[in-house]
C-alpha positions as CSV (number, residue, x, y, z in Angstrom):
1,M,0.1,-0.1,0.0
2,R,1.2,3.7,-0.6
3,S,1.1,6.0,2.0
4,V,-0.7,9.4,2.1
5,N,3.1,10.9,0.9
6,E,3.1,8.7,-2.3
7,I,0.0,9.0,-3.7
8,G,0.2,13.4,-3.0
9,T,3.2,13.1,-5.1
10,V,1.9,10.7,-7.9
11,F,-0.8,13.8,-8.4
12,T,1.9,16.3,-8.1
13,K,3.6,14.9,-10.5
14,M,0.5,14.0,-12.7
15,F,-1.0,17.7,-12.1
16,A,2.1,19.5,-13.4
17,Y,2.7,17.1,-16.3
18,L,-1.2,18.4,-17.5
19,V,-0.8,21.4,-16.8
20,R,2.4,21.6,-18.8
21,R,0.7,19.7,-21.8
22,I,-2.1,21.8,-22.0
23,L,0.2,24.9,-21.8
24,I,2.3,22.9,-25.0
25,G,-1.2,22.6,-26.8
26,I,-2.6,26.0,-26.6
27,L,0.6,27.1,-28.2
28,T,0.3,24.4,-30.9
29,L,-3.2,25.3,-31.8
30,F,-2.4,28.4,-31.9
31,L,0.0,28.0,-34.5
32,I,-2.1,25.2,-36.6
33,T,-4.9,27.9,-36.3
34,F,-2.5,30.6,-37.4
35,V,-1.1,28.9,-40.4
36,V,-4.1,27.3,-41.6
37,Y,-5.8,30.7,-41.7
38,G,-3.4,32.3,-43.4
39,L,-2.9,29.0,-46.5
40,I,-6.9,29.6,-46.6
41,R,-6.6,33.3,-47.0
42,N,-4.0,33.1,-49.9
43,M,-5.9,30.3,-52.1
44,P,-7.3,31.5,-55.4
45,G,-10.7,32.7,-55.5
46,T,-12.8,34.2,-52.2
47,P,-16.2,34.0,-50.6
48,L,-16.8,37.4,-52.8
49,T,-16.0,35.7,-56.1
50,Y,-17.6,32.5,-55.0
51,Q,-21.3,34.6,-54.3
52,L,-20.5,37.0,-57.5
53,A,-20.1,33.9,-59.9
54,E,-23.8,33.0,-58.7
55,L,-25.3,36.6,-59.9
56,D,-27.4,37.3,-63.0
57,P,-24.2,37.9,-65.2
58,S,-25.8,40.8,-66.8
59,R,-26.0,42.8,-63.3
60,R,-23.0,45.1,-63.1
61,V,-22.1,45.5,-59.4
62,R,-20.7,49.1,-58.6
63,P,-17.6,49.5,-56.7
64,E,-19.2,50.8,-53.1
65,D,-20.8,47.4,-53.5
66,L,-17.9,45.6,-53.9
67,E,-16.4,47.6,-51.3
68,R,-19.0,47.2,-48.6
69,M,-19.0,43.2,-49.8
70,K,-15.5,43.1,-49.0
71,R,-16.2,44.6,-45.5
72,A,-19.2,42.2,-44.8
73,Y,-16.7,39.4,-45.7
74,G,-13.6,40.8,-43.6
75,L,-11.5,40.9,-46.7
76,D,-10.8,44.8,-46.3
77,K,-8.3,44.0,-43.8
78,P,-4.2,41.7,-44.5
79,W,-5.1,37.8,-43.2
80,Y,-3.1,38.4,-40.2
81,I,-5.4,41.0,-38.8
82,A,-8.5,39.3,-39.4
83,Y,-6.6,36.0,-38.2
84,F,-6.4,37.9,-34.5
85,H,-10.1,39.1,-34.9
86,W,-11.0,35.7,-35.5
87,M,-8.9,34.3,-32.5
88,G,-10.4,37.2,-30.5
89,N,-14.6,36.3,-31.2
90,V,-13.3,32.8,-31.0
91,L,-11.6,33.1,-27.0
92,Q,-15.4,34.6,-26.4
93,G,-17.1,31.7,-27.9
94,D,-18.1,33.0,-31.2
95,L,-17.2,30.8,-33.8
96,G,-18.9,33.2,-36.2
97,R,-21.4,32.4,-38.9
98,S,-21.3,31.0,-42.0
99,L,-20.9,33.0,-45.4
100,S,-22.3,31.0,-47.7
101,R,-25.4,29.0,-45.2
102,K,-25.8,32.7,-43.1
103,Q,-25.6,30.8,-39.7
104,A,-23.4,30.4,-36.9
105,V,-20.6,27.9,-37.5
106,T,-22.2,26.3,-34.2
107,K,-24.9,25.7,-35.1
108,L,-23.9,24.2,-38.4
109,I,-21.3,22.0,-37.1
110,G,-24.0,20.8,-34.3
111,E,-26.1,19.9,-37.4
112,R,-23.7,17.5,-38.6
113,I,-21.8,15.9,-35.7
114,G,-24.8,13.5,-35.2
115,P,-24.7,12.0,-38.6
116,T,-20.2,11.5,-38.7
117,L,-20.8,10.0,-35.0
118,L,-23.4,7.3,-35.8
119,L,-20.4,6.7,-38.8
120,S,-17.6,6.8,-37.3
121,A,-18.7,5.7,-33.6
122,T,-20.6,2.2,-35.0
123,S,-17.5,1.2,-37.3
124,L,-15.0,2.1,-34.7
125,I,-16.9,-0.3,-32.1
126,L,-16.8,-2.9,-34.3
127,A,-13.4,-2.3,-35.4
128,Y,-12.6,-3.0,-32.1
129,L,-14.9,-5.7,-31.2
130,L,-14.0,-7.6,-34.6
131,S,-10.4,-6.8,-34.5
132,V,-9.0,-8.0,-31.0
133,P,-10.4,-12.0,-31.6
134,L,-8.9,-11.6,-35.3
135,G,-5.6,-10.4,-33.7
136,L,-5.3,-13.2,-31.3
137,Y,-6.6,-16.1,-33.4
138,A,-3.8,-15.5,-35.7
139,S,-1.2,-15.0,-33.1
140,V,-2.1,-18.2,-31.8
141,R,-2.3,-20.4,-35.5
142,N,1.0,-18.4,-36.5
143,G,1.9,-19.9,-39.5
144,R,-0.3,-22.5,-40.5
145,L,-2.8,-22.1,-43.6
146,D,-6.2,-20.9,-41.9
147,E,-3.5,-18.0,-40.5
148,R,-1.9,-17.2,-44.0
149,I,-5.7,-17.4,-45.4
150,V,-6.7,-14.5,-43.0
151,S,-3.7,-12.5,-43.0
152,T,-3.5,-12.5,-46.8
153,L,-7.5,-11.3,-46.7
154,L,-6.7,-8.9,-44.0
155,Y,-3.8,-7.5,-46.2
156,M,-5.6,-7.3,-49.2
157,L,-8.7,-5.0,-47.0
158,Y,-6.1,-3.3,-46.1
159,S,-4.4,-2.4,-49.4
160,L,-7.8,-2.1,-51.1
161,P,-8.7,2.4,-51.2
162,S,-12.0,3.0,-49.4
163,F,-13.7,4.8,-52.4
164,V,-12.9,2.4,-54.5
165,A,-14.1,-0.5,-52.1
166,A,-17.5,2.3,-51.7
167,L,-17.9,2.2,-55.9
168,F,-18.0,-1.5,-55.8
169,L,-20.5,-1.9,-53.7
170,L,-22.7,0.6,-54.8
171,S,-22.9,-1.1,-58.0
172,F,-23.7,-4.2,-56.4
173,F,-26.4,-3.9,-53.8
174,A,-27.8,-0.2,-54.9
175,V,-27.8,-1.2,-58.9
176,R,-27.4,-4.5,-59.6
177,L,-29.9,-6.5,-56.3
178,A,-32.1,-3.2,-57.2
179,G,-36.1,-4.7,-56.8
180,T,-34.8,-7.2,-54.4
181,P,-35.1,-8.0,-50.3
182,L,-31.3,-7.3,-50.6
183,E,-31.2,-3.4,-52.5
184,L,-30.1,-0.9,-50.0
185,P,-30.0,2.7,-50.3
186,L,-27.5,4.6,-52.8
187,F,-27.0,7.8,-51.0
188,G,-28.4,9.6,-48.1
189,M,-29.1,9.3,-45.1
190,R,-33.3,9.0,-45.1
191,S,-35.9,7.6,-46.9
192,D,-37.8,10.4,-48.6
193,R,-40.9,9.1,-47.0
194,F,-39.3,9.4,-43.9
195,E,-41.3,11.0,-41.7
196,E,-44.4,9.0,-43.1
197,L,-42.4,6.3,-41.2
198,S,-43.2,4.5,-37.2
199,F,-40.1,4.8,-34.8
200,L,-39.0,1.0,-35.6
201,G,-39.2,2.3,-39.5
202,K,-37.4,4.9,-39.2
203,V,-34.8,3.2,-36.9
204,W,-34.5,0.0,-40.1
205,D,-34.8,3.4,-42.4
206,V,-31.2,4.8,-40.8
207,M,-29.7,1.3,-40.5
208,R,-30.1,0.6,-44.5
209,H,-28.6,3.7,-45.3
210,M,-25.5,3.4,-42.9
211,F,-24.9,-0.5,-43.7
212,L,-22.8,0.3,-46.7
213,P,-20.6,3.6,-45.2
214,V,-20.1,1.6,-42.3
215,A,-18.6,-0.9,-44.2
216,C,-16.4,0.9,-45.6
217,F,-15.5,2.8,-43.0
218,T,-14.5,-0.8,-40.7
219,Y,-13.2,-2.5,-43.2
220,A,-9.5,-0.8,-43.4
221,S,-9.6,-0.1,-39.5
222,L,-10.4,-4.1,-39.2
223,A,-7.4,-5.0,-41.1
224,Y,-5.1,-2.7,-39.2
225,F,-6.0,-3.7,-36.1
226,S,-6.2,-6.7,-36.4
227,R,-2.6,-6.9,-37.5
228,F,-1.6,-3.9,-35.0
229,V,-2.8,-6.8,-32.7
230,K,-0.9,-9.8,-34.2
231,S,2.2,-8.5,-33.9
232,N,2.2,-6.7,-30.6
233,M,1.0,-10.5,-29.4
234,L,4.1,-12.3,-31.4
235,E,6.2,-10.4,-30.0
236,V,5.2,-10.7,-26.1
237,I,5.0,-14.5,-26.8
238,R,8.8,-14.9,-27.1
239,Q,8.8,-12.5,-23.9
240,D,10.9,-15.2,-21.0
241,Y,8.0,-14.8,-18.8
242,I,5.5,-16.2,-21.7
243,R,7.9,-19.3,-21.6
244,T,8.4,-19.4,-17.8
245,A,4.3,-19.4,-17.2
246,R,4.3,-22.2,-20.3
247,A,6.9,-24.1,-18.3
248,K,5.2,-23.9,-15.0
249,G,1.9,-25.8,-16.6
250,V,-0.5,-22.7,-17.6
251,P,-3.3,-23.6,-19.8
252,P,-2.5,-22.0,-23.0
253,T,-5.4,-20.3,-22.4
254,R,-4.8,-18.4,-19.6
255,V,-1.7,-17.7,-21.1
256,I,-2.7,-16.0,-24.3
257,L,-5.5,-13.5,-22.1
258,C,-4.0,-12.7,-18.7
259,H,-0.3,-12.7,-19.3
260,A,0.3,-11.8,-23.2
261,F,-2.4,-9.8,-24.1
262,R,-2.8,-8.1,-21.1
263,N,0.5,-6.7,-22.0
264,T,-0.5,-6.3,-26.0
265,L,-2.8,-3.7,-24.4
266,I,0.0,-1.0,-23.7
267,P,0.7,-0.4,-27.1
268,F,-2.7,-0.6,-28.0
269,V,-4.1,1.8,-25.5
270,T,-2.5,4.0,-27.7
271,L,-4.6,3.8,-30.4
272,V,-8.0,3.9,-28.7
273,G,-6.6,7.8,-27.8
274,L,-5.3,8.6,-31.3
275,T,-8.5,7.5,-32.8
276,M,-10.6,10.5,-30.9
277,P,-10.3,13.0,-34.0
278,A,-11.3,10.2,-36.3
279,L,-14.8,10.0,-34.3
280,L,-16.1,13.9,-35.5
281,S,-13.8,14.3,-38.3
282,G,-15.5,11.9,-40.9
283,S,-14.1,10.8,-43.6
284,V,-14.7,13.9,-47.3
285,I,-14.6,11.2,-49.7
286,L,-16.9,8.5,-48.8
287,E,-19.7,10.7,-47.1
288,Q,-19.3,12.4,-50.4
289,I,-19.5,9.5,-52.7
290,F,-22.5,8.1,-50.2
291,A,-23.9,12.0,-50.3
292,W,-24.2,11.5,-46.2
293,P,-24.7,14.9,-44.3
294,G,-21.4,14.6,-42.1
295,M,-18.6,16.5,-41.2
296,G,-16.4,15.7,-43.9
297,R,-18.6,16.7,-46.6
298,L,-19.7,19.9,-44.3
299,F,-15.3,20.1,-44.7
300,F,-15.4,19.7,-48.5
301,E,-18.1,21.9,-49.3
302,A,-17.1,25.2,-46.5
303,I,-13.2,24.6,-49.1
304,T,-15.4,24.9,-52.0
305,E,-17.5,27.6,-51.4
306,R,-14.2,29.4,-49.9
307,D,-16.6,29.7,-46.1
308,Y,-13.5,30.5,-43.9
309,P,-15.6,30.6,-41.0
310,T,-16.7,27.5,-41.3
311,I,-13.5,26.2,-42.7
312,M,-11.7,27.4,-39.3
313,G,-14.1,26.4,-36.8
314,L,-13.6,22.8,-38.5
315,V,-9.8,23.1,-38.2
316,L,-10.2,23.8,-34.2
317,M,-12.6,21.4,-33.7
318,F,-10.0,18.5,-35.3
319,S,-6.8,20.0,-33.9
320,T,-8.4,20.2,-30.2
321,L,-9.4,16.5,-30.8
322,T,-6.2,15.8,-32.0
323,L,-4.4,17.1,-29.3
324,L,-6.7,15.8,-26.2
325,G,-6.2,12.1,-28.4
326,Q,-2.6,12.6,-28.3
327,L,-3.4,13.5,-24.5
328,L,-6.0,10.8,-23.7
329,A,-3.1,7.7,-25.3
330,D,-0.5,9.1,-23.3
331,I,-2.4,9.2,-19.6
332,L,-3.5,5.7,-20.6
333,Y,-0.4,4.4,-21.4
334,A,0.7,5.6,-17.9
335,V,-2.5,3.9,-16.6
336,V,-1.9,0.2,-18.3
337,D,2.1,0.1,-17.7
338,P,2.9,1.3,-14.1
339,R,6.9,1.9,-15.5
340,V,6.0,4.9,-17.1
341,T,5.7,7.6,-15.0
342,Y,4.6,11.7,-14.8
343,S,8.3,13.0,-14.5
């Protein structure tokens, strides 16, 4: 049992570590947003040119109207001054208003978080639940024919681009199986008659729309996590304490699950923290292919429309999640491995 002084020392070191990491994270976040803001402000085209392109070509814009629109879009100031103006608003909790959709960026992001979280959380849960037993199976059966077949299939899945798989799945389930009970929706999150359905009907309708995007989100992660578990298990199995446990007559299942797998969790939990940004970032390509109203699609549309406030709001959120994920991974690493300290 640790004494009160030892516990207090541990908490003091942990608090100092967290403060140090948070300060470094704030500085990193400032540098990321500063660089990204400068890059997007120097991209070809502006929100103004995007809006003017949609006007009637026969209509002439007066110079005073042009200057007024520049002030409205914040284009009358150098980008570095505009950045600090944006950062000042952020510190007050205001991410600004979308230039193309004319609504608050926070509201716009809030509307897209749900659909993205529905896909990403489902796919990550499936990937974790399936990859651990697959990785354990592959490590136990290492070198045998069945393991080689499984490993080859996983390697092929990992090598297949998700957008290619999405196109194949769409052509098969939405085109070739059209009119059959196995037909799946081509795009979107809901059917046209969604509001007329019962509660269970709505759940089933969303699940049918989710099936193909979730499959494309999941298979690459499943292949990577399975190979990750297998490689770490094979490394742990070669350790002396595993041979000692086997020599003492410990059952093989107990050796794998209680001795080897527990130590495999040490690097595996790092992935748990680092996948946090993936929960809300979505996928630009997949959400475009399936017309899924998520964060990835919003990010693509905001870049296309040169919607600076929306782009910066999303960059701020993604960067914050990435830094928090790295911090969580470090904390979890110290929790599962007593040899790691906060010194």
